[in-house]
Residue, then its C-alpha position, 0 to 999 in steps of 0.5 A: m399519956i406519951n411522953a417524947a423527944v423533939v429531935g432537931l429545933g428548927w422552923w418545922g421542930q419549933k412548930i409541933i413543940t408549939d402545936l402540942a402544946g397542953s395534948e392530952h395524948l402526946r407531951v414533949v419532955l425533951g428538946v434536941d439540936v447540937d446547935e445551941p442556940a436552938r437548945a436555948g430557946l426552949a427554955g420558955h417552954g419548960i423542956r429539958a435541952a440535949a445535943s446528941l439524939d443519944e440522950a433522946l435514946t437512952g434517957d429515963g421516961i421518953d416513949a417516943v422520939i419525934l425526928c425534925t431532921p435532915h432527910r438523909r439522916h431518918a432511916e439511921q435514927i429511925v432504925l437507932a430509935a426501934q433498936a432502942g425500944k423507942h416509937v419514931f415519928c419522922e418527918k416527911p419524907l420519910t426516905t429519899n429511897g426505897c430501900e431505905a424505907r425498907a430498912a428503916i420499917d422492917a427496925v420499927r416491926a421487928a422492934g414492935v414500935q409504932l411508926g408515924i410519919g408527916h403527912e398532915r395533909r390527911f389531917e385536913p377534914a377536907i382531905q377527908q371527907l374527898r377520900d371519904m366521897c372517893a370511897n362511898g361513890e359520890l363522884g363516881a370512878p376516881l379519874v384523875f388527881e391534880g395537886n399544887f402546893s407551892q409556896d416561897k418560903f424558902l427564898d429567906l433561907p440562906e444559900d448553905n442550908w441543907r433545905l436547899s442542897a442537891t444531896d440533902a434535899p434532892v428535887g428539893p421543892l418534891s422534898a419540901t411541898g410536892i410530897h405531901m401531894v405524892d401521899l394524897a394520890i398515893a391514898v386515892f388511888g394506891r401505889p403508882t406504877e410510873v413517874w414523869a417528872r421536870l425539875g428547874t431552876h429558873a428563878t433562884s440559884f437553888g442547888n436543887g430547884d425551884t420548880l417541879t412537875v410530875t406525872m404519876g402514873f396509876a393501876n388502870g390508866r389512872t393519873a395524878l399530876i403534881t405541880a410544886v414551886l418554891t418563889t410563887p406566893f403560897a397555893g395550894r389545892v387539890t382537885l380529884l376528877g370523876s365520872r359524875g362528879w368532881m371537887e376541888i380543896r383550895d388552902r387558904n394559907h400554909p399549913e403552918l398557921p392554917r385559914g381554912w379551905d374552901v371546897t367546891t364539888v360539882y355533880r353531872g347535871g347539877e350547879p357547883e356548890t361551895k362550903f367554907f371548911p374552918p381552920q383545925p390543927s392538922v400538925r398535932a391531929n398528926l402527932e395525937a394519932f401517932a400516940q394513940s396507936a404507940e398506946g395501942k388505943a387505934e390503928y395508925p391511917v397511914s399504912y406502912d404499904e403507904m409509906l414504903a409507895n411514897a419512899d418509891a414513889f420519891e426514888a424514882i421522880t429523882r431519876s426522871a428529874r435528873s434522866g428526863q424519862i418516864e421512870r417505872i416503880t417496882 
């Protein structure tokens, strides 16, 4: 059993605490937040509260920290946790640039601790089947990845919330939802080589945009087309087009409260077949996989090379959104 501190008790930190209730692999024993009302909310969970990260890093009985903090703090907090000998699970994005991601990963490697990342979409059964089908050639050669992850939850945030800040969360639709699609494209095609992004603010006053489209280029001419919108009701879709067939996954609800997935598969010469995948707790599955890897029982399924590719892509998408040009990923 891994004993963990959740750092950041906002929307997602609260969800993680709720999802881990009763887990046989990871137990939350401490909640950390600078905001007193947020700490007071732990009373119903029977979890100790603290006001600073230091208390999680120096206190006895803490094996790991789960970071649900603003993106700009991730790299520094990962390094501090690793130096304190704590395993680290970090909510997405790991960082917003490659330099910080490399510093964070170097720190966990030097300390011999495990790093996990909040890309729970990989743990959805339909996504896992899609990746298996790509790997075994059922769809032929994977050619094009299409992903859309849009929502309107941020319309309820106050204007000064850090998630709407161009400084704290550059390219808002990317850090909010689009980065999950970037991760899945990397999981299928590997490291991207170039990106072209368009960011707009069309229906809000968000300082970091509300509408994003991204074209990602990969080796051998493969392409990913990604959309993330922060003003439309929830829409989630992943499609993989292969040389022999295609597969489309449609989410019935936001991953916060999954209601399952409708999956359509078509092979050349055949008719479309649609199957329903019932909801699964993918957020918990990711965290438990992290806990098991921290205990040395299994390899964590998101590699550090993939985490670095994601951070490098984030940085290149940010550059492209500002320049309007194709940006290389080095």
